[in-house]
N, C-alpha and C positions, 0 to 999 in steps of 0.2 A: 679700350672704351678712354676717351676723357674725361675728365674733371664734372663737364658736363652733361648732364645726362639725358640726354632724346627723346622723346616719344611720343611715338605715333599716334594719333584717335580719329577713331572713327566716329568723326563731329553728328554724322546723320543716324545710327544707331539706340538703338531703347524707346520709349512709349512717350518721353516726352518733351523731344525735340534737342537738337541742337544748345538754345539758351543754358538748359541747366549742363552744360558739357561744355563754357563754355566755361559759367564761374564757376563749377567747383575745378576745373582749372588753373584760375585764379584763386583761385583757398589752396588749393595747394602749391602753386607761386609762391604766394606771400609765406605760407609754412619755408617754404626750401630757395630757396635763392637759385643754386643749381641747374634748373631742369628750363630744357628748351623743347616747346612742341611743335609737329606738323598737323596741319588740321585735316583732315581725309571728309572733304563733299563739296557741294551748290556753293560756290562761292558769293554766287549772287546774295545766296541764305547767308553765311559767312561773314561778308565782311563787317555787312552793318553791324552786327551784330558784337564783333571782336573792337568795333569799334571803341564800342561803351565802354571797353576794359584794354586803356589807353601804357598798360605794364605790362599787360597782357599780350598783350600786338607784338612790342619789343621781342617777344622771344619765341616770336609765335610767325609760323605762314601759309599758309592753304596753299594744299595743292584741288585744284579739281577734279571735284569724278560725277557726272553723269546721273549714273546710276544709284537706285537706295536697296539695297535689301528688305525684304518684307520680313516684319515678322514672323509671318506664314507661310513664307514659301519653305520647299520642300528642301531637304540639301542638295539634292541634284539637279532643279532646277534652279538652286542660287548657282552654284559653279556653272550652270550653263550661261545665266545670263550675264554676272559679274562676275567672271573672269575676267582679268586687267582695267575693269571699266568703273569699276564699283568703290566706293567708299571704303566701305570692308574689306575688299581684295585690296587696294593697296594701301591700306596702313599697314597691314600684312607684308604686303614685297618690299615696303620702306624701309621693317625687321634684314629681311630677308637681303639687301641688296648695301646693307648695315646703315643708310642712315640716320635710321634713329635704330635706336638701342634694345624697345618693348614697342610693345604696339595693346591697346584697347578698346574693346568695343563693346558698349550696353544692345546691338543686336543680336539680332537670330542664331539661339545658341547652337544648332544644329550648325547652320547656314556659314558659322564662325570655323567652330568642328573641320569643318569638309571643307576652308577657302586654307588654314588653320595646315592644316595636315596634306593639301597639293601643293600645296607654294613652297610653303619651310622643309616637309619628309619627316616620317620616324628619324631615332637618332637611331645611330646602324645598332645591330641587339634588341634593339626593343622594337614587341609586335607592335603596341597600340598604343598610343597618346591616352593620357586620363587629364581630369577636371581635378585639380587640390585645394580644399578650401581651406581656409586658417581658421579653426574653429575656439571661440573662450573655452576657458573650462575653469573650476575651483582650482587645478595648479597653473595655471598660464594659457598658453597658445597650444594647441594640438592642427597637424593635418591630419584630413578627415582625405584619403582618397580613394577609389573613384566617384564621383557627387555627379557625373552623368555624360561623362564624353561616350562609353561604348556600355549599351546594356545587356545584360549578361559578360561571363567571362570564364576562363578557365585558368587551370593551373600557375602554366607557365602567365600569363598574363595578370593573374593575382602577383605573381612573384615576380614579376616587372612593375609592377605599382609598387610595392613594398622597395624595391632601388632605388627608384625614382620620390618616391617620396621622402626615404634617410637621403637622398644627395638634398634634398627641396630643405631639409631640417638642418643638416649640415652647415647651411645657405642660412638660416632663420636665425633660429639659436645656439648655434656654434659649441656643437658637438660633436666630437668625435667618432660617435659612434650613439646614436639616435635609439632610443626602443622602437620596437613595431610591433602590433598587434592587428590577429586579424576577426572584422567581426563575424561572432558566428553566434547561434544562438544557447550557447550555453558555451561556459568554457571545461566541459572536458571534454577529450581529444574525440572520444565512438561518436561526438553528437558532429551534428551538423551536413553540405551537400560534399559528395564526393571531391569537385573541383575546389573546396574549402581545404578539404583533409589534405588532398596532397600536395595544396602551396604550403599547409602549416608542415609538412614533414621536409620538401623542399629547405625549405629557411632556416629549419632546426638545424639542417644537416650545415646550412653556412653561415651557420649562428659568428658575428664576429668577422664579416667581411664589410661594416661598412655599416653593421647596425644591429643592436640586441634584438632577439627574437624573443620577447615575453609569453608569447601560445593565445590563445585566443585570447577577444573579448567579446565584452555584450552590452547592449543598445546602452547603459543607464552608464558604462563604462567611459562614454564623451564627452556627458558633460564635468566625470572624477578626473577630467586628463590620468586618467593610469597611465599611458602610452605615450609619446610623440607622435608616432604615426599611424594613424587604425589604418590597414583596407580593407576595402569595399569593392564588389562590382560595380556600375555607372545605374544602378533599374534599386538595393535596397539607400547605398548611397544620395541618390538626389534625395531621396525618400525621406528621409536621418535629416537629410539638410532641410529641405521647408520646413516639417514638421519640427526643429530647432525653435527656425525662425517663425513662426505661426506661435507659437511654444510663450517664446518672449513677449509675441506684440500682443498675445492674451493678459500674458502678468504682467506687462505695463497695465494692462485701461486696468488691471482689477486694480491695480494699487494707483491709478490718480482715483478712482470712483471712491473707494476705499478714505483717501485722504482731502476726498473733499462732503464725505457723509453727511458730517455737524462741524458746529463748530472749536469739539473737545479735538476733533482729528485734523482741523486745518490747524490749532493752535498748535497737534503736537507737530504737526507736515512741517510749520514755521520755525519750530525750536531744533529741527531734523536735518533740514531743507541743504544741509551739504553734505549729507550722507544720502539724503534721497533723491540730488543731483549726481553724484559717484552710481549708487543705483541706477539710475534711468541710461547715463552714458553705457555703465558694462549692457546692460541689457538687449540698448539702445538695437535692430538688426541693423541698418548701416552702417555701427560701425563694422562688421565680418561682410561687407560686399566684397567682392571682384576673390574670381575665382584663376588660377593656375592652370594654361593647359602647360604642363607637360612631356618634358620624351618628345620633343620637334626640335629640329636645328635654330631653331630661337624660341623668344619666351614673345609671348600672344596672350594677354586677364579679360578674360569677363567681368562683367559690370552688371549688375541688375538691372535689365531694360526698364521695369517701373522707377530706379531711384529717385530721389531730388539729387540736387546737389552737394552737398552734407553726402553720400551716399556715392558718388563719384569720384570726392577729391577724394573718399576712403579707398574707393579701388585706385585711385591715381600711387594714393600713399604704396599702394602693395607693389604699382607696376616699380616705384624708385628702387625701392628696397628689393628686387627683382635682379634689380640691370644691374644695383648696389652690391650684390654682392655674386655677382657674378656665376647665375646657376645654371647655365649651363655649365662651366668651367664646373662646377659641383657634380651634376651627374656626370660627365664625363670620368672626373674621377674614380665616382661611386662604380660604373661601371668594370671600370678596370680594375678594380679593386674585387670584383664578385668574381665565382668562382665562375676559369673558364667555360667548364662543360655545362653550369648551366645556361652562361650567356651565350656559350654555341649552339640549345639545344632552340632559344628564343630566337638569336638567326633565322635557324630553318624557319619557324615557323611566319617570320616575316616574310620571308621570300616565295611563298604558298601567296600570302596577299597582295595586291597590288595596291598602288598610291591607289586610285580613283576607288579601288572595290573602299578603302579603309575611309578615305572620307567624305564617303557619304553614310556610312555605318549609322544606324539611326542613334540620337541623340538626347537624352531627355531636357 
């Protein structure tokens, strides 16, 4: 990777239009100088917008794409109409071709996962990719996966997610063996569905192969930061993510209303303004915007479709860090360290599933 990190951007993805995307890119550029951008989308739309940001235009180029994937397109439909011609596909293709180090889109999650899986293909030995979220906790940041790529999952897929999450942990946290926990309805060994208990057995057997297995964790452990990596399947993970985001907004609203309740509260807010500002930043859902598509031969970041420029800048920051810390290399190291028999079982599972089937799997 060159010193300058090139980010490939689906500029047409998301609910709020390309201006939010370009504004977020300008904010990211001002903070980090060594970034270049490839914006994919309709040239006639993007050129006048980019002209408003001269410093961004100097490090960017536009690649025209006629087709825009709609937020309600089914993954299979998006693949049929958008392969090779859509802004989403071309953003991912730039990573495959080596033009860019990482791709990002705020578009349709299912379509993005389908295209990323079909274009980049899963890493050898990994049956299904996952979406990993970086979760703020009382102890620091925790990685939670899967938060929506695959609804449901067998024991081996949960083990895959643990390997991927631990690899991401080594890249982000600079830890040789991040701690890994399986999300469950209780911490007792007898609790949980069979798939989770079987995954626990496999992870315990291979404890030390690039991770430290903690055991089962519960929902409240997410906020505590009990472990570095929390592993679950996409149904529970997506609900947990959106519950956390909604709770952050709810508490933030309560706080604002309380601080404006009367003149005494307003005076108190003025006295503690610095602490209140720090709390607002910590609880701002935009600060955790961005999920990492992990387990593919290339890195793709999913931004929330409804985010603003601050949120998109946060997702770009994550994209930058994934490229800078060489996530794909870390995953390869993790796969090599994990026990060969587990990796072989995973390989057999992957061979029984075609790329087309994996690409169009239901996503949250």
